[in-house]
C-alpha positions as CSV (number, residue, x, y, z in Angstrom):
1,M,-27.1,-16.9,4.9
2,T,-25.1,-17.8,1.7
3,I,-24.6,-14.1,1.0
4,L,-23.1,-13.5,4.5
5,S,-20.8,-16.4,4.1
6,R,-19.5,-15.1,0.8
7,R,-19.1,-11.6,2.1
8,G,-17.3,-12.9,5.1
9,F,-15.1,-15.0,2.9
10,L,-14.3,-12.0,0.7
11,A,-13.7,-9.7,3.7
12,A,-11.4,-12.3,5.3
13,S,-9.5,-12.9,2.1
14,G,-9.1,-9.2,1.5
15,A,-7.8,-8.7,5.1
16,T,-5.4,-11.6,4.6
17,G,-4.2,-10.1,1.4
18,L,-3.6,-6.8,3.0
19,L,-1.7,-8.4,5.9
20,A,0.4,-10.4,3.5
21,A,1.2,-7.2,1.6
22,C,2.6,-5.7,4.8
23,G,5.0,-8.5,5.2
24,N,6.8,-7.5,2.0
25,G,10.1,-9.2,2.7
26,I,12.2,-6.3,3.7
27,G,12.4,-7.9,7.1
28,S,13.3,-4.8,9.0
29,T,12.4,-1.2,9.1
30,G,16.1,-0.3,9.5
31,A,17.6,2.3,7.2
32,A,20.6,0.0,6.4
33,Q,18.3,-2.8,5.2
34,I,16.3,-0.5,3.0
35,D,19.4,1.1,1.6
36,A,20.9,-2.3,0.8
37,R,17.8,-3.3,-1.1
38,V,17.6,0.0,-2.9
39,D,21.3,-0.4,-4.0
40,A,20.5,-3.9,-5.4
41,T,17.4,-2.6,-7.2
42,R,19.2,0.4,-8.6
43,D,22.1,-1.9,-9.9
44,F,19.5,-4.3,-11.4
45,L,17.7,-1.4,-13.1
46,F,20.8,0.2,-14.5
47,N,22.2,-3.1,-15.8
48,S,19.0,-4.4,-17.3
49,Y,17.8,-1.1,-18.8
50,P,21.0,1.0,-19.6
51,G,19.0,4.1,-20.6
52,T,17.8,4.5,-17.0
53,R,21.4,5.3,-15.9
54,D,21.3,8.5,-18.0
55,L,17.8,9.2,-16.9
56,A,18.8,9.1,-13.3
57,A,21.8,11.4,-14.0
58,Q,19.4,13.9,-15.5
59,A,16.8,13.6,-12.7
60,A,16.6,15.9,-9.7
61,G,16.0,12.8,-7.6
62,V,14.9,9.2,-7.9
63,L,12.6,7.3,-5.5
64,F,13.5,3.6,-5.6
65,M,10.9,1.1,-4.3
66,P,12.7,-2.2,-4.3
67,L,9.8,-4.5,-3.5
68,I,6.1,-3.8,-3.7
69,T,3.8,-6.7,-2.7
70,E,0.3,-6.6,-4.1
71,A,-2.5,-9.1,-3.3
72,G,-6.2,-9.2,-3.6
73,V,-9.4,-11.1,-3.9
74,G,-12.1,-8.6,-4.7
75,V,-10.5,-6.2,-2.2
76,G,-6.7,-5.9,-2.3
77,G,-3.8,-3.8,-1.4
78,A,-0.1,-3.2,-2.0
79,Y,2.7,-2.1,0.3
80,G,6.4,-1.5,0.1
81,R,9.3,0.7,1.4
82,G,12.1,2.5,-0.4
83,A,14.4,5.5,-0.4
84,L,14.6,8.8,-2.2
85,R,18.0,9.5,-3.6
86,V,19.2,13.0,-4.6
87,G,22.7,13.1,-6.1
88,G,23.1,9.3,-5.4
89,V,22.6,9.9,-1.6
90,T,19.6,8.8,0.4
91,V,17.7,11.8,1.7
92,D,14.4,10.3,2.9
93,Y,12.7,6.9,3.3
94,Y,9.1,6.3,2.0
95,A,6.4,3.8,2.4
96,A,4.0,3.1,-0.6
97,A,0.5,1.9,0.0
98,K,-2.4,1.2,-2.4
99,A,-5.9,-0.2,-1.9
100,T,-7.9,-1.7,-4.7
101,F,-11.5,-2.8,-5.2
102,G,-13.0,-4.7,-8.0
103,L,-12.7,-7.8,-10.1
104,Q,-9.3,-9.2,-9.1
105,I,-7.7,-12.3,-7.6
106,G,-4.0,-13.1,-7.1
107,A,-0.8,-11.7,-5.9
108,Q,2.4,-10.2,-7.3
109,Q,5.6,-8.4,-6.4
110,Y,7.4,-5.8,-8.4
111,A,9.8,-2.9,-8.1
112,H,9.5,0.6,-9.4
113,A,11.4,3.9,-9.6
114,L,10.1,7.4,-9.9
115,F,12.4,9.8,-11.7
116,F,11.7,13.4,-10.7
117,M,12.9,15.3,-13.7
118,T,12.4,18.8,-12.3
119,E,13.3,20.5,-9.0
120,A,9.7,21.7,-8.7
121,A,8.3,18.1,-9.0
122,L,10.9,16.8,-6.4
123,G,10.1,19.7,-4.1
124,Q,6.4,19.1,-4.3
125,F,6.9,15.4,-3.6
126,R,9.1,16.1,-0.5
127,R,6.9,18.8,0.9
128,S,3.6,16.9,0.7
129,P,2.5,14.9,3.7
130,G,1.3,12.1,1.5
131,W,1.9,12.2,-2.3
132,A,-0.2,10.2,-4.7
133,A,0.8,9.4,-8.3
134,G,-1.4,11.5,-10.5
135,A,-1.8,12.9,-14.0
136,D,1.7,14.5,-14.0
137,V,3.3,11.1,-14.1
138,R,4.5,9.5,-17.4
139,Y,4.5,5.8,-17.3
140,A,7.4,4.1,-19.1
141,T,7.6,0.4,-19.9
142,P,10.7,-1.7,-19.2
143,A,11.2,-2.0,-23.0
144,Q,11.5,1.8,-23.1
145,G,14.0,1.8,-20.2
146,A,16.8,1.0,-22.6
147,S,16.1,4.0,-24.8
148,L,14.8,6.7,-22.4
149,G,16.8,9.8,-23.2
150,K,16.8,13.6,-23.1
151,E,14.3,13.9,-26.0
152,T,11.6,12.0,-24.1
153,T,12.1,13.5,-20.7
154,E,12.4,17.3,-21.3
155,L,8.7,18.0,-20.7
156,E,7.9,15.2,-18.2
157,P,8.0,16.2,-14.5
158,V,7.9,12.6,-13.2
159,I,8.6,9.4,-15.0
160,A,7.6,6.0,-13.4
161,L,9.2,2.8,-14.5
162,V,7.7,-0.5,-13.1
163,F,9.9,-3.5,-13.6
164,G,10.7,-7.0,-12.2
165,Q,7.1,-8.2,-12.0
166,Q,6.5,-11.7,-10.6
167,G,3.1,-13.2,-9.7
168,L,-0.4,-13.9,-10.8
169,I,-2.0,-10.5,-11.2
170,A,-2.0,-9.1,-14.8
171,G,-0.1,-5.8,-15.0
172,A,1.4,-3.5,-12.4
173,T,0.8,0.1,-12.0
174,I,1.5,2.8,-9.4
175,A,-1.7,4.7,-10.2
176,G,-3.4,5.4,-6.9
177,T,-0.4,4.6,-4.8
178,K,0.2,6.9,-1.9
179,Y,3.8,7.7,-0.8
180,T,4.4,8.7,2.8
181,R,7.7,9.6,4.5
182,I,8.8,7.2,7.2
183,I,11.5,7.1,9.8
184,P,13.1,3.6,9.7
């Protein structure tokens, strides 16, 4: 009976974490609300890590995810919404979702940006019904954000930068995150 109680507790905690992740603070599915949050995130990123401004100028497109909420107790998940910008203009809206299993407890929020450095990478992302971050993604740290330049981006199709972490889970990554186009 003790095992069932523990399993029940873990399942309920995981479900609660997943539901909490869905309420990620955006407050609305409206395009104007998402765009406002993306603008604030972009401005924060460019002001905090000046090298990212040049990186965005070189990119074929940038997916800004202003707020990803991640929570878990054994079983966890993450969710957030954002916008794909090409030439500084929003062309699509996306939801990001991730499920995790294993030794974990806690919650955190963070933002991230995906810089599509080639037209081919951007096209593949936009054509796919659900794109997951894979081996073709180079992960940059916020410390590198100030110095990312042409030399480091010529051969990388996609560069991911995770920033603004707050919470109690160690580390943040977009590995295993699935991106799906949404209509807000």
